[in-house]
C-alpha positions as CSV (number, residue, x, y, z in Angstrom):
1,M,65.2,-92.0,-166.1
2,G,63.8,-91.1,-162.7
3,V,64.4,-88.7,-160.1
4,S,65.0,-89.8,-156.3
5,T,66.1,-87.7,-153.2
6,C,69.2,-88.8,-151.5
7,P,68.0,-89.7,-147.8
8,R,71.3,-88.8,-146.4
9,C,71.7,-84.9,-147.8
10,G,68.5,-84.4,-149.5
11,A,69.8,-83.8,-153.0
12,E,68.0,-85.0,-156.1
13,Y,69.7,-87.4,-158.5
14,E,68.7,-89.1,-161.6
15,Y,68.8,-92.8,-162.1
16,G,67.7,-95.2,-164.9
17,H,68.8,-98.3,-166.6
18,D,71.6,-97.0,-169.1
19,G,74.3,-97.5,-166.6
20,D,75.6,-94.1,-166.7
21,D,73.8,-92.9,-163.7
22,S,75.8,-91.3,-160.8
23,F,74.3,-92.7,-157.7
24,T,75.4,-95.3,-155.3
25,S,73.7,-98.3,-154.3
26,V,74.5,-100.1,-151.2
27,S,73.3,-103.6,-150.0
28,V,73.5,-105.1,-146.5
29,T,73.2,-108.8,-145.8
30,Y,73.2,-110.0,-142.1
31,H,74.7,-113.4,-141.8
32,D,73.7,-115.7,-138.8
33,D,71.2,-113.0,-137.7
34,D,67.5,-112.6,-137.7
35,R,67.7,-108.9,-139.1
36,D,66.4,-108.2,-142.5
37,D,68.8,-107.7,-145.3
38,F,68.3,-104.3,-147.1
39,A,69.6,-102.1,-149.8
40,A,69.6,-98.4,-150.1
41,S,70.6,-95.8,-152.8
42,I,72.2,-92.4,-152.2
43,C,73.6,-89.6,-154.3
44,Q,77.2,-90.1,-155.7
45,D,78.9,-87.7,-153.4
46,C,77.3,-89.2,-150.4
47,G,78.3,-92.8,-151.7
48,D,81.8,-91.5,-152.2
49,E,81.9,-90.4,-148.6
50,L,80.3,-93.4,-147.1
51,L,82.6,-95.7,-148.9
52,A,85.8,-93.8,-148.0
53,D,84.6,-93.9,-144.3
54,L,84.1,-97.6,-144.5
55,T,87.2,-98.4,-146.3
56,T,89.1,-96.4,-143.7
57,E,87.5,-98.2,-140.9
58,V,88.1,-101.6,-142.5
59,E,91.7,-100.9,-142.9
60,A,92.3,-99.7,-139.6
């Protein structure tokens, strides 16, 4: 297990490879664009908020 700091809120969260870790990983892929794809991990609480905001915007 490792510990990382959420870049969004500054909280620390644990991560590892056992599948029971509470954090959110988001990948972004730009299609037909010269920008570089990227991935970021944030704590579960920020992940829930971010995904709720994104889902609301997509449904609107």
